[in-house]
Structure formats: structure tokens, C-alpha cells
N, C-alpha and C positions, 0 to 999 in steps of 0.2 A: 504494500500500500504506500509506496513511495510516490509522492506527488508534491506539487507546489501549493502552499497555502498562503493566504494573505492575512496578516495580523494588523488590526486597527488599534491605534492608540486610544484608550478609553477616555482620556482627559480632553481630547480634541483641541481645537484652537479657537479661542473666543474671538469674535469679530471686534474690530476697532469701533468704539462707540463715541460719537461726538455729543457734546453737551448741548442742551437747548436752554434758553432763558425762559423764565416764567412769563406768562401773558401780562401785559401792562395792567395795573390796578387803577381803578378810578380813585380820585382824591376823596370822594364822598359818595354815599349812596342816596343822599337826599334827593327826592324826586326822580329817582332812577327806576328802571325796570330790571328786576332780577328774575331770571329763569331758574326754577328749581327742577332739576332733572332726576327723575326716578330711573336709575339705570337698570332696574329689573333684578337686582340681586336680592337675596333673602333679607328682609326687613328694611330695604332701602325705601320702600313706599311709606313705611311708618316714620322713618327719619325725615323724609321730605314733608310729610303731613305735619309733624311736630314743628319743624323749622318754619314752615309757612304760617302756622298758627302763632308761633312766637313772634315772627316778624310783623304780622298783622296787629298783634297786641302791643308790642313795644316800639315798633317803627311803622306806624300807619302811613307815613310819607313815602314808603317804598312800595312800588307796585310789584307783586309777585305773580308769576305765571308758572303753573305746575304742568310739566309735560312728562311723558312716560316713553321709555325706549321699549320696543317690543321684545328685545332680547339684549342682554348686556354685551354680546359678542359680535353683533352685526352692526356695521356702520349705518348711520342715518343722515346722509348728506343733506336731505331736505330740511330736517329738523335743525341741523347745525347751521345751515344757511339762515333759517328763520331766527334762531337765537342771535346770530351775528347781525342781522338786519334790524330786529325789533328790540333786542336787549342791550343792556349796559354791562351786565355781569351774569354769570351762571354759577350755580352750585350743583355739582354732580354727586348725588347720594349713592353710596355703595353699600350702606347698611352694616349690620353686625357691629 
């Protein structure tokens, strides 16, 4: 049973990763529209609901719009475009 075999190095080679800066932050949220995005993970809907209620109670000058992703793993370019066009900020709720 003499033959040639190929052995792969189990550690592999990690790709080079370039850093990205954070999105610009508004100076204030006064009078702004904030999208609250339920990403569809476990308990993320509860987190977004509680955050929305808290903002309505404590910061009524902020307009909140709650939206839901159908699944946390599929892109939603139409939703992202809507948030960019209509919103000033967004909070992505991942739950747990």
C-alpha cells in the first residue's frame, strides 16, 4: 500500500484583516430618528421592545422606528437603504 498522501497543516493560514473605523456618531439624538432593528436572534425582539419603551418614556424627543430582519443571517439591502435614507442612527439588537 505504498502511495503518495497529502498532509494538510491543521492550523492553516489566517487571512490578513484590515481594520475599519466605526460609523460616525451624531452629536445628539435630539429630534432625530433612531431605527431599532430586531435582528431575529433569541430575545432580540424583547431587547428592542424594552429599549423602544424606555426611549419613549425618557426621551420622547427621539422618534423610534422598530423594524425586524426576517433572519439574522440574510442581508436586507432594502431595509439598510431605508435606514440610511430615513434614519439618523440605528441600534441592532442581538438579544441574550
